C-alpha positions in Angstrom: 146.1 97.7 171.4 144.0 100.7 170.5 142.0 102.5 173.2 138.3 102.8 172.5 136.5 106.0 173.5 132.9 105.7 174.2 130.5 108.5 173.2 129.7 109.2 176.8 133.3 110.1 177.6 133.2 112.8 174.9 130.1 114.4 176.3 130.7 117.9 177.6 130.1 118.7 181.2 127.9 121.5 182.4 124.2 122.1 181.8 124.4 124.4 178.8 127.0 122.3 177.0 125.1 119.1 177.7 121.9 120.7 176.3 123.6 121.7 173.1 125.1 118.2 172.8 121.7 116.5 173.3 120.0 118.9 170.8 122.7 118.0 168.2 122.2 114.3 168.8 118.4 114.7 168.4 118.8 116.6 165.1 120.5 113.7 163.3 122.3 114.0 160.0 121.8 117.0 157.7 120.2 116.1 154.4 120.4 118.3 151.2 117.6 118.9 148.8 118.6 115.8 146.8 118.3 113.5 149.8 122.1 113.1 150.3 123.7 113.4 153.7 125.9 116.5 154.1 129.2 115.7 155.8 130.1 117.5 159.0 132.2 120.6 158.2 135.0 122.1 160.3 132.6 124.2 162.3 130.3 121.4 163.1 131.0 119.4 166.2 129.4 118.6 169.5 127.9 122.1 169.5 125.9 121.4 166.3 127.6 123.9 164.0 127.4 126.8 166.4 130.0 128.7 168.4 129.9 131.5 170.8 131.3 134.8 169.4 132.3 138.0 171.0 129.8 139.7 173.3 127.8 136.6 173.8 126.6 136.5 170.1 125.9 133.0 168.9 126.7 132.0 165.4 124.9 128.9 164.0 126.0 127.9 160.5 123.3 125.4 160.1 120.4 127.8 160.4 121.9 131.1 159.1 123.4 129.9 155.8 121.9 132.2 153.1 123.2 130.1 150.3 122.3 126.5 151.2 119.4 124.4 152.4 116.9 126.4 150.4 113.8 124.8 148.9 113.4 124.8 145.1 110.8 127.6 145.3 113.1 129.7 147.5 116.0 129.3 145.1 113.8 130.3 142.1 112.4 133.3 144.0 116.0 134.3 144.8 117.0 133.9 141.2 114.1 136.0 140.0 114.8 138.7 142.6 118.5 138.9 141.5 117.3 139.1 137.8 115.0 142.0 138.6 117.8 143.7 140.5 120.2 143.3 137.6 117.7 144.4 134.9 114.7 146.4 136.0 115.3 147.7 139.6 115.2 151.4 138.7 113.3 153.8 136.5 115.0 156.6 134.5 113.4 159.8 135.8 110.9 161.4 133.4 110.6 158.3 131.3 109.2 154.8 131.6 112.6 153.2 130.9 113.6 150.6 133.5 117.3 149.7 134.1 119.2 147.7 136.7 122.5 147.3 138.3 123.7 145.5 135.1 123.2 148.7 133.1 125.0 150.8 135.7 128.0 148.4 136.0 128.1 148.1 132.2 129.0 151.8 132.0 132.5 151.0 133.2 134.4 150.1 130.0 135.3 146.4 129.5 135.6 145.5 133.2 132.0 146.5 133.9 130.7 144.3 131.1 132.8 141.4 132.3 131.4 141.8 135.8 127.8 142.0 134.5 128.4 138.9 132.4 129.8 137.0 135.4 126.6 138.0 137.4 124.5 136.7 134.6 126.5 133.5 134.4 125.8 133.0 138.2 122.1 132.9 137.3 122.7 130.2 134.7 124.7 128.2 137.2 121.8 128.4 139.6 119.4 127.2 136.9 121.7 124.3 136.3 121.7 123.5 140.0 117.9 123.5 139.9 118.1 120.7 137.3 117.4 122.6 134.1 118.1 120.5 131.0 120.7 121.3 128.4 118.3 123.0 126.0 117.2 125.5 128.7 120.8 126.1 129.8 121.8 126.6 126.1 119.2 129.2 125.6 120.1 131.0 128.8 123.8 131.0 127.8 122.9 132.3 124.4 121.2 135.3 126.0 124.2 136.0 128.2 126.5 135.7 125.3 124.5 138.1 123.1 124.3 140.7 126.0 128.0 140.3 126.8 129.3 140.6 123.3 127.0 143.4 122.2 127.5 145.1 125.5 131.2 145.6 124.8 130.4 148.1 122.1 130.9 151.5 123.8 127.6 153.5 123.7 125.2 151.4 121.7 126.1 148.3 123.8 125.1 150.1 127.0 121.7 151.0 125.5 121.3 147.4 124.2 122.0 146.1 127.8 119.2 148.2 129.2 116.7 147.2 126.5 117.6 143.5 126.0 117.4 142.4 129.7 119.0 139.0 129.4 118.6 138.1 133.0 114.8 138.7 133.0 114.6 136.6 129.8 116.6 133.8 131.5 114.3 133.9 134.6 111.2 133.6 132.3 112.8 130.7 130.4 113.6 128.9 133.6 110.1 129.6 135.1 108.4 128.3 131.9 110.4 125.1 132.1 109.8 124.7 135.9 106.0 125.1 135.3 106.0 122.1 133.0 107.8 119.9 135.7 105.9 117.9 138.3 106.3 119.1 141.8 
């Protein structure tokens, strides 16, 4: 015979613990942007995904997750901000030439170009997560491939990286596609 434990016997004692438990029950299941319920993770229990850290700091993984639970527009804004950081964040002094972290990282032979390509591929992955169709993803991958392959050429490749701006092109491609979609 198996013992059954009621939910009231698992309730914590004490006012603060009881308040956190009641707040978690009132919140209900966590739903992602596609309407599916997100399963409870290892840090989510009666305290609702929060735990007390050192010095009285409170960590709540449900409200402070910078990578999840973002709206579509927030994800697009983040993607565009990263694209600008990678391609046009800085201005070469005395000129009107803009470059980004991608151009700086690309100065490191081979490894820098691989890192820059990986960052560009993250943007393509984000576009796929936003639901971009295969033809949009293919164009974006083509831009990343062109920049990655030509960027491997020692000096001319670095200049090409600064002028081609694959990440900004990909952000524009994605934005154009999103503007044609119903909200």
